N, C-alpha and C positions, 0 to 999 in steps of 0.2 A: 911775711915769714916773722912765725910763733917767736919772742923772746925764751932762750934756753933755760936762764935762770930763774922764770917762773916754771915750768916744765921740774926743774931739780927741788924748787921749793917745794912745792904742793902732793910731789911723791910721799912723803914721810907724813904729812899730815893726814891725807887720805887715804894711805896703804893699813894703817891701822886699823880702820875702822871696816873691812872688807875682809879679811880674816875667813869670817864666820861665812860669807855670802857663797851662793852656789846657783849657777845657772838651771832653771827648768826646764827651757827649752834648746835640744839638741838642736846643732847648726845641720847644714844641708849637704857638707862637708864632712867624710869622715877623717878625721885629724889621726896620724899614726907616728908615730916617733920618725921609721923611715923617709917618710913622705916632706918631713916640713924645715927648714932653717929656722936657724934663732937670729934675734937682735939683741943686741948687747947695749943693755940698758945706759951703761955708762957712756956708751959713745954715742948716744942719741944726739942727730943736731939739730934736729927739725922733721916736721910732719904734713901731710896734707890730706882733707878728707875729701874720703868720692863719692860717699853717702853717710848712710848711718849704720851701716855695715860693714864698710873697706877703708881705709887706709892704707897710706903709702907713709911709710917711715923711713929717714935715712939717717945711717950711722956716720961715722966720720968719713970723709974724701967723699959724700953725697953717694953712698951704695944704698939703693930702694931697696925696698922690703914691701911686697904686700900684707899689711895683716888685715885678716876676713875675721870677724867677731861671730860667735855663734847666730846672735839676732842681733835686730835691730837696737840700735843706741841712743836712745832719742837724745838730739841735740848734738850728735859727734860732727854733722856737717855744718853748724854754724858755732860751732865751740872754740875759743880761742886757748886755751889750755888742755892738755890731759897727760893725765899720770898713768905708767905701769906700774902694776902689781904683779911682783913675781915670787908666785906659788912658791917655787922650787927655791928660792933663795939662793941662786945659784949664779945669778945675773943677766938672766936671757929671759926672752920674753920667745916662746916657741908654742904650735898650736898644739899643746898635748902639756898637762902639770896644770891646770886649772889656771893658768896666767891670763890677765885680766887689765883690760884699758878702762881707766875710771873717767869721766866727762865731768870738767868743773860744770857745778851748774849752784842756784841754791842748793839742792841736795842733790852731792854727786850720784850720778849713775854709773854704778859697776857693771861690766858686760863682759863675758869672756870669751878667749882668743879659742878660735876654730884651726887655726893656720896660719903659718909664715912663710912665705916665700921669695927666693930673694931675685930679684927683676935685673934685667940690663938696664938701661936708661933709656934704650926706643919701647921697650915693653910699660916702665912708668908711664912715659910721655903717652903710649896708648891709651893706658888705661884711664888717665886725667882728659882724654880727651873724649872716650866713651863715657865718660862721667858726665863732662862739659855738657854732652850730645843731650843726653839722658835730662840735666836738668831743664834744660833749656824746652824740652817737650813737653814738660808740665804744665 
């Protein structure tokens, strides 16, 4: 389990330097406001990396959301800390609006969010199992 206080402290430090960056690689999924859910950053309590392009983010009360990035974000599947950059400054990470996930490394990596979808607990477990199976086949 990743410590929440680490997540909170890293957000202000990293988000300032990312305001001017943009992704040059389009995602496989067309992200439209009507098709996406949003995660409220103030309620994020935990996260699990599925691979370098997908993660499950948990809001309070363990509500899971699948966050898909527009491209692989190097180190996401090994990182112990991530931050969320809310481009719209509305307190939410959505699959549109240029929101980003920032992976803590020596040189932080910033990756655009392509989609956010709320999951059931069963769907979250299924995604985790698929990711584990894919890792074991490598």
